[in-house]
mmCIF file as gemmi writes it, N, C-alpha and C atoms, coordinates in Angstrom:
data_model
loop_
_atom_site.group_PDB
_atom_site.id
_atom_site.type_symbol
_atom_site.label_atom_id
_atom_site.label_alt_id
_atom_site.label_comp_id
_atom_site.label_asym_id
_atom_site.label_entity_id
_atom_site.label_seq_id
_atom_site.pdbx_PDB_ins_code
_atom_site.Cartn_x
_atom_site.Cartn_y
_atom_site.Cartn_z
_atom_site.occupancy
_atom_site.B_iso_or_equiv
_atom_site.pdbx_formal_charge
_atom_site.auth_seq_id
_atom_site.auth_asym_id
_atom_site.pdbx_PDB_model_num
ATOM 1 N N . MET Axp A 1 ? -9.075 22.925 -25.446 1 0 ? 1 A 1
ATOM 2 C CA . MET Axp A 1 ? -9.5 21.689 -24.812 1 0 ? 1 A 1
ATOM 3 C C . MET Axp A 1 ? -10.985 21.805 -24.5 1 0 ? 1 A 1
ATOM 4 N N . ASN Axp A 2 ? -11.699 20.772 -24.806 1 0 ? 2 A 1
ATOM 5 C CA . ASN Axp A 2 ? -13.126 20.731 -24.548 1 0 ? 2 A 1
ATOM 6 C C . ASN Axp A 2 ? -13.391 20.744 -23.042 1 0 ? 2 A 1
ATOM 7 N N . THR Axp A 3 ? -14.488 21.354 -22.621 1 0 ? 3 A 1
ATOM 8 C CA . THR Axp A 3 ? -14.764 21.459 -21.196 1 0 ? 3 A 1
ATOM 9 C C . THR Axp A 3 ? -14.987 20.086 -20.56 1 0 ? 3 A 1
ATOM 10 N N . PHE Axp A 4 ? -15.549 19.148 -21.332 1 0 ? 4 A 1
ATOM 11 C CA . PHE Axp A 4 ? -15.759 17.805 -20.794 1 0 ? 4 A 1
ATOM 12 C C . PHE Axp A 4 ? -14.42 17.14 -20.473 1 0 ? 4 A 1
ATOM 13 N N . TYR Axp A 5 ? -13.472 17.228 -21.395 1 0 ? 5 A 1
ATOM 14 C CA . TYR Axp A 5 ? -12.165 16.621 -21.18 1 0 ? 5 A 1
ATOM 15 C C . TYR Axp A 5 ? -11.386 17.342 -20.077 1 0 ? 5 A 1
ATOM 16 N N . ARG Axp A 6 ? -11.582 18.643 -19.991 1 0 ? 6 A 1
ATOM 17 C CA . ARG Axp A 6 ? -10.925 19.409 -18.928 1 0 ? 6 A 1
ATOM 18 C C . ARG Axp A 6 ? -11.479 18.98 -17.567 1 0 ? 6 A 1
ATOM 19 N N . ASP Axp A 7 ? -12.784 18.789 -17.474 1 0 ? 7 A 1
ATOM 20 C CA . ASP Axp A 7 ? -13.39 18.33 -16.22 1 0 ? 7 A 1
ATOM 21 C C . ASP Axp A 7 ? -12.935 16.917 -15.867 1 0 ? 7 A 1
ATOM 22 N N . ILE Axp A 8 ? -12.816 16.06 -16.871 1 0 ? 8 A 1
ATOM 23 C CA . ILE Axp A 8 ? -12.321 14.695 -16.646 1 0 ? 8 A 1
ATOM 24 C C . ILE Axp A 8 ? -10.898 14.744 -16.107 1 0 ? 8 A 1
ATOM 25 N N . LEU Axp A 9 ? -10.048 15.588 -16.703 1 0 ? 9 A 1
ATOM 26 C CA . LEU Axp A 9 ? -8.658 15.706 -16.269 1 0 ? 9 A 1
ATOM 27 C C . LEU Axp A 9 ? -8.562 16.194 -14.824 1 0 ? 9 A 1
ATOM 28 N N . ILE Axp A 10 ? -9.314 17.216 -14.485 1 0 ? 10 A 1
ATOM 29 C CA . ILE Axp A 10 ? -9.293 17.74 -13.112 1 0 ? 10 A 1
ATOM 30 C C . ILE Axp A 10 ? -9.846 16.709 -12.138 1 0 ? 10 A 1
ATOM 31 N N . GLY Axp A 11 ? -10.882 15.995 -12.527 1 0 ? 11 A 1
ATOM 32 C CA . GLY Axp A 11 ? -11.435 14.94 -11.674 1 0 ? 11 A 1
ATOM 33 C C . GLY Axp A 11 ? -10.466 13.804 -11.453 1 0 ? 11 A 1
ATOM 34 N N . LEU Axp A 12 ? -9.745 13.41 -12.504 1 0 ? 12 A 1
ATOM 35 C CA . LEU Axp A 12 ? -8.746 12.343 -12.355 1 0 ? 12 A 1
ATOM 36 C C . LEU Axp A 12 ? -7.601 12.767 -11.445 1 0 ? 12 A 1
ATOM 37 N N . ILE Axp A 13 ? -7.158 14.013 -11.585 1 0 ? 13 A 1
ATOM 38 C CA . ILE Axp A 13 ? -6.104 14.508 -10.7 1 0 ? 13 A 1
ATOM 39 C C . ILE Axp A 13 ? -6.579 14.465 -9.253 1 0 ? 13 A 1
ATOM 40 N N . PHE Axp A 14 ? -7.826 14.86 -9.022 1 0 ? 14 A 1
ATOM 41 C CA . PHE Axp A 14 ? -8.375 14.854 -7.67 1 0 ? 14 A 1
ATOM 42 C C . PHE Axp A 14 ? -8.491 13.434 -7.111 1 0 ? 14 A 1
ATOM 43 N N . VAL Axp A 15 ? -8.973 12.501 -7.929 1 0 ? 15 A 1
ATOM 44 C CA . VAL Axp A 15 ? -9.132 11.118 -7.469 1 0 ? 15 A 1
ATOM 45 C C . VAL Axp A 15 ? -7.769 10.481 -7.184 1 0 ? 15 A 1
ATOM 46 N N . VAL Axp A 16 ? -6.794 10.742 -8.025 1 0 ? 16 A 1
ATOM 47 C CA . VAL Axp A 16 ? -5.445 10.217 -7.774 1 0 ? 16 A 1
ATOM 48 C C . VAL Axp A 16 ? -4.88 10.826 -6.496 1 0 ? 16 A 1
ATOM 49 N N . GLY Axp A 17 ? -5.197 12.085 -6.219 1 0 ? 17 A 1
ATOM 50 C CA . GLY Axp A 17 ? -4.779 12.706 -4.962 1 0 ? 17 A 1
ATOM 51 C C . GLY Axp A 17 ? -5.407 12.029 -3.756 1 0 ? 17 A 1
ATOM 52 N N . ILE Axp A 18 ? -6.67 11.652 -3.862 1 0 ? 18 A 1
ATOM 53 C CA . ILE Axp A 18 ? -7.337 10.939 -2.763 1 0 ? 18 A 1
ATOM 54 C C . ILE Axp A 18 ? -6.689 9.581 -2.545 1 0 ? 18 A 1
ATOM 55 N N . VAL Axp A 19 ? -6.418 8.863 -3.641 1 0 ? 19 A 1
ATOM 56 C CA . VAL Axp A 19 ? -5.775 7.551 -3.523 1 0 ? 19 A 1
ATOM 57 C C . VAL Axp A 19 ? -4.386 7.696 -2.917 1 0 ? 19 A 1
ATOM 58 N N . GLY Axp A 20 ? -3.65 8.732 -3.324 1 0 ? 20 A 1
ATOM 59 C CA . GLY Axp A 20 ? -2.328 8.976 -2.742 1 0 ? 20 A 1
ATOM 60 C C . GLY Axp A 20 ? -2.412 9.302 -1.261 1 0 ? 20 A 1
ATOM 61 N N . PHE Axp A 21 ? -3.427 10.039 -0.862 1 0 ? 21 A 1
ATOM 62 C CA . PHE Axp A 21 ? -3.59 10.37 0.55 1 0 ? 21 A 1
ATOM 63 C C . PHE Axp A 21 ? -3.904 9.128 1.37 1 0 ? 21 A 1
ATOM 64 N N . ILE Axp A 22 ? -4.76 8.266 0.838 1 0 ? 22 A 1
ATOM 65 C CA . ILE Axp A 22 ? -5.129 7.044 1.559 1 0 ? 22 A 1
ATOM 66 C C . ILE Axp A 22 ? -3.928 6.114 1.694 1 0 ? 22 A 1
ATOM 67 N N . SER Axp A 23 ? -3.084 6.073 0.651 1 0 ? 23 A 1
ATOM 68 C CA . SER Axp A 23 ? -1.938 5.167 0.694 1 0 ? 23 A 1
ATOM 69 C C . SER Axp A 23 ? -0.761 5.737 1.484 1 0 ? 23 A 1
ATOM 70 N N . GLY Axp A 24 ? -0.856 6.964 1.939 1 0 ? 24 A 1
ATOM 71 C CA . GLY Axp A 24 ? 0.184 7.523 2.786 1 0 ? 24 A 1
ATOM 72 C C . GLY Axp A 24 ? 1.174 8.42 2.075 1 0 ? 24 A 1
ATOM 73 N N . GLU Axp A 25 ? 0.968 8.687 0.802 1 0 ? 25 A 1
ATOM 74 C CA . GLU Axp A 25 ? 1.857 9.568 0.044 1 0 ? 25 A 1
ATOM 75 C C . GLU Axp A 25 ? 1.347 11.003 0.182 1 0 ? 25 A 1
ATOM 76 N N . PHE Axp A 26 ? 1.652 11.614 1.328 1 0 ? 26 A 1
ATOM 77 C CA . PHE Axp A 26 ? 1.063 12.903 1.653 1 0 ? 26 A 1
ATOM 78 C C . PHE Axp A 26 ? 1.62 14.036 0.805 1 0 ? 26 A 1
ATOM 79 N N . VAL Axp A 27 ? 2.89 13.976 0.447 1 0 ? 27 A 1
ATOM 80 C CA . VAL Axp A 27 ? 3.478 15.039 -0.364 1 0 ? 27 A 1
ATOM 81 C C . VAL Axp A 27 ? 2.885 15.012 -1.769 1 0 ? 27 A 1
ATOM 82 N N . ILE Axp A 28 ? 2.788 13.823 -2.346 1 0 ? 28 A 1
ATOM 83 C CA . ILE Axp A 28 ? 2.237 13.701 -3.698 1 0 ? 28 A 1
ATOM 84 C C . ILE Axp A 28 ? 0.767 14.09 -3.71 1 0 ? 28 A 1
ATOM 85 N N . SER Axp A 29 ? 0.021 13.669 -2.699 1 0 ? 29 A 1
ATOM 86 C CA . SER Axp A 29 ? -1.404 14.003 -2.676 1 0 ? 29 A 1
ATOM 87 C C . SER Axp A 29 ? -1.608 15.505 -2.481 1 0 ? 29 A 1
ATOM 88 N N . THR Axp A 30 ? -0.743 16.15 -1.71 1 0 ? 30 A 1
ATOM 89 C CA . THR Axp A 30 ? -0.844 17.595 -1.527 1 0 ? 30 A 1
ATOM 90 C C . THR Axp A 30 ? -0.608 18.319 -2.837 1 0 ? 30 A 1
ATOM 91 N N . VAL Axp A 31 ? 0.393 17.889 -3.588 1 0 ? 31 A 1
ATOM 92 C CA . VAL Axp A 31 ? 0.687 18.502 -4.887 1 0 ? 31 A 1
ATOM 93 C C . VAL Axp A 31 ? -0.474 18.284 -5.855 1 0 ? 31 A 1
ATOM 94 N N . LEU Axp A 32 ? -1.048 17.096 -5.854 1 0 ? 32 A 1
ATOM 95 C CA . LEU Axp A 32 ? -2.164 16.815 -6.759 1 0 ? 32 A 1
ATOM 96 C C . LEU Axp A 32 ? -3.407 17.61 -6.392 1 0 ? 32 A 1
ATOM 97 N N . PHE Axp A 33 ? -3.71 17.723 -5.094 1 0 ? 33 A 1
ATOM 98 C CA . PHE Axp A 33 ? -4.853 18.526 -4.671 1 0 ? 33 A 1
ATOM 99 C C . PHE Axp A 33 ? -4.647 19.987 -5.052 1 0 ? 33 A 1
ATOM 100 N N . ALA Axp A 34 ? -3.442 20.494 -4.839 1 0 ? 34 A 1
ATOM 101 C CA . ALA Axp A 34 ? -3.152 21.891 -5.177 1 0 ? 34 A 1
ATOM 102 C C . ALA Axp A 34 ? -3.255 22.129 -6.675 1 0 ? 34 A 1
ATOM 103 N N . SER Axp A 35 ? -2.739 21.198 -7.477 1 0 ? 35 A 1
ATOM 104 C CA . SER Axp A 35 ? -2.812 21.388 -8.923 1 0 ? 35 A 1
ATOM 105 C C . SER Axp A 35 ? -4.255 21.314 -9.418 1 0 ? 35 A 1
ATOM 106 N N . ALA Axp A 36 ? -5.06 20.442 -8.847 1 0 ? 36 A 1
ATOM 107 C CA . ALA Axp A 36 ? -6.469 20.377 -9.237 1 0 ? 36 A 1
ATOM 108 C C . ALA Axp A 36 ? -7.197 21.667 -8.868 1 0 ? 36 A 1
ATOM 109 N N . ALA Axp A 37 ? -6.906 22.208 -7.71 1 0 ? 37 A 1
ATOM 110 C CA . ALA Axp A 37 ? -7.554 23.453 -7.294 1 0 ? 37 A 1
ATOM 111 C C . ALA Axp A 37 ? -7.121 24.618 -8.171 1 0 ? 37 A 1
ATOM 112 N N . ILE Axp A 38 ? -5.839 24.695 -8.477 1 0 ? 38 A 1
ATOM 113 C CA . ILE Axp A 38 ? -5.341 25.791 -9.31 1 0 ? 38 A 1
ATOM 114 C C . ILE Axp A 38 ? -5.899 25.692 -10.723 1 0 ? 38 A 1
ATOM 115 N N . LEU Axp A 39 ? -5.875 24.494 -11.309 1 0 ? 39 A 1
ATOM 116 C CA . LEU Axp A 39 ? -6.423 24.334 -12.659 1 0 ? 39 A 1
ATOM 117 C C . LEU Axp A 39 ? -7.903 24.674 -12.714 1 0 ? 39 A 1
ATOM 118 N N . SER Axp A 40 ? -8.64 24.243 -11.708 1 0 ? 40 A 1
ATOM 119 C CA . SER Axp A 40 ? -10.068 24.523 -11.679 1 0 ? 40 A 1
ATOM 120 C C . SER Axp A 40 ? -10.317 26.027 -11.594 1 0 ? 40 A 1
ATOM 121 N N . ASN Axp A 41 ? -9.579 26.722 -10.749 1 0 ? 41 A 1
ATOM 122 C CA . ASN Axp A 41 ? -9.761 28.166 -10.602 1 0 ? 41 A 1
ATOM 123 C C . ASN Axp A 41 ? -9.303 28.927 -11.827 1 0 ? 41 A 1
ATOM 124 N N . VAL Axp A 42 ? -8.221 28.482 -12.458 1 0 ? 42 A 1
ATOM 125 C CA . VAL Axp A 42 ? -7.74 29.157 -13.66 1 0 ? 42 A 1
ATOM 126 C C . VAL Axp A 42 ? -8.769 29.045 -14.771 1 0 ? 42 A 1
ATOM 127 N N . TYR Axp A 43 ? -9.311 27.865 -14.988 1 0 ? 43 A 1
ATOM 128 C CA . TYR Axp A 43 ? -10.306 27.693 -16.041 1 0 ? 43 A 1
ATOM 129 C C . TYR Axp A 43 ? -11.602 28.411 -15.709 1 0 ? 43 A 1
ATOM 130 N N . LEU Axp A 44 ? -11.972 28.437 -14.449 1 0 ? 44 A 1
ATOM 131 C CA . LEU Axp A 44 ? -13.199 29.141 -14.048 1 0 ? 44 A 1
ATOM 132 C C . LEU Axp A 44 ? -13.045 30.642 -14.28 1 0 ? 44 A 1
ATOM 133 N N . ASN Axp A 45 ? -11.897 31.212 -13.88 1 0 ? 45 A 1
ATOM 134 C CA . ASN Axp A 45 ? -11.668 32.632 -14.047 1 0 ? 45 A 1
ATOM 135 C C . ASN Axp A 45 ? -11.507 32.995 -15.518 1 0 ? 45 A 1
ATOM 136 N N . ARG Axp A 46 ? -10.923 32.105 -16.32 1 0 ? 46 A 1
ATOM 137 C CA . ARG Axp A 46 ? -10.77 32.383 -17.741 1 0 ? 46 A 1
ATOM 138 C C . ARG Axp A 46 ? -12.127 32.455 -18.421 1 0 ? 46 A 1
ATOM 139 N N . GLU Axp A 47 ? -13.053 31.584 -18.045 1 0 ? 47 A 1
ATOM 140 C CA . GLU Axp A 47 ? -14.39 31.605 -18.635 1 0 ? 47 A 1
ATOM 141 C C . GLU Axp A 47 ? -15.196 32.801 -18.131 1 0 ? 47 A 1
ATOM 142 N N . PHE Axp A 48 ? -14.961 33.213 -16.886 1 0 ? 48 A 1
ATOM 143 C CA . PHE Axp A 48 ? -15.723 34.316 -16.313 1 0 ? 48 A 1
ATOM 144 C C . PHE Axp A 48 ? -15.248 35.657 -16.846 1 0 ? 48 A 1
ATOM 145 N N . TYR Axp A 49 ? -13.926 35.846 -16.93 1 0 ? 49 A 1
ATOM 146 C CA . TYR Axp A 49 ? -13.374 37.146 -17.336 1 0 ? 49 A 1
ATOM 147 C C . TYR Axp A 49 ? -13.068 37.226 -18.829 1 0 ? 49 A 1
ATOM 148 N N . GLY Axp A 50 ? -12.962 36.093 -19.48 1 0 ? 50 A 1
ATOM 149 C CA . GLY Axp A 50 ? -12.513 36.178 -20.862 1 0 ? 50 A 1
ATOM 150 C C . GLY Axp A 50 ? -13.475 35.716 -21.829 1 0 ? 50 A 1
């Protein structure tokens, strides 16, 4: 996956998490924030170590 598309995907997950938090869907927004953080760290560590 291209880094641009990967960044777009992580950004969209984060923005949807913000919208979910504002609308009161706290469980869904928590899952989306966590998945965005994990994906970002996994890709960052893969580029750094690999």
